[in-house]
C-alpha positions in Angstrom: 5.2 -3.9 -6.0 5.2 -0.2 -7.5 9.1 -2.0 -9.6 6.9 -4.3 -11.0 3.9 -2.0 -12.2 6.3 0.2 -13.4 8.1 -2.9 -15.4 4.8 -3.7 -16.7 2.5 -0.9 -17.2 5.7 2.0 -17.5 6.3 4.6 -15.5 3.9 7.5 -15.2 5.8 10.6 -15.5 5.4 13.9 -14.1 7.0 16.9 -14.6 8.9 18.3 -11.3 10.9 21.3 -13.1 9.9 23.6 -14.8 12.6 26.6 -14.9 13.9 26.7 -18.4 11.5 25.1 -21.1 14.5 23.5 -22.8 15.3 21.2 -19.9 12.5 19.0 -18.4 12.9 16.5 -15.5 10.8 13.8 -14.6 9.2 12.1 -11.8 8.0 8.5 -11.9 4.7 8.7 -9.4 5.4 4.6 -8.4 8.8 4.0 -8.0 10.4 7.4 -7.3 13.1 7.4 -10.4 13.9 10.1 -12.1 14.0 11.5 -15.5 15.4 14.1 -17.6 15.8 14.3 -21.9 18.5 14.3 -23.9 19.8 15.8 -27.0 17.4 14.5 -28.8 14.5 14.4 -26.8 14.4 10.5 -26.0 13.7 10.3 -21.8 17.1 8.9 -20.0 17.0 8.3 -16.2 19.3 11.4 -14.4 22.4 10.0 -13.0 24.9 12.6 -11.9 26.3 12.9 -15.3 22.5 14.1 -16.5 22.3 16.4 -13.3 25.2 18.1 -14.2 25.1 18.4 -18.1 21.1 19.9 -17.0 23.5 22.7 -14.5 26.0 23.6 -17.2 22.6 24.4 -19.6 21.0 26.6 -17.2 24.2 28.4 -15.9 23.8 29.2 -19.3 20.7 29.9 -20.5 20.4 32.4 -17.8 23.2 33.8 -18.5 22.4 34.9 -22.2 18.9 35.7 -21.0 20.9 38.2 -18.5 23.0 39.3 -21.5 19.9 39.9 -23.5 18.0 41.9 -21.3 
């Protein structure tokens, strides 16, 4: 029933990761699917490719912030 609600009305997204302003991850309140934003700002499903991409991006961002401090 939850999946039907998302298909008809759309996902109700809530932010689940707030560490980095540039990387945003969301979770649907109804179906518990996870989403993220790509490089163009589009919301895409969070699969293994996007998880690895986000982790690498966070590591690079942290290294730059440590060097800048």
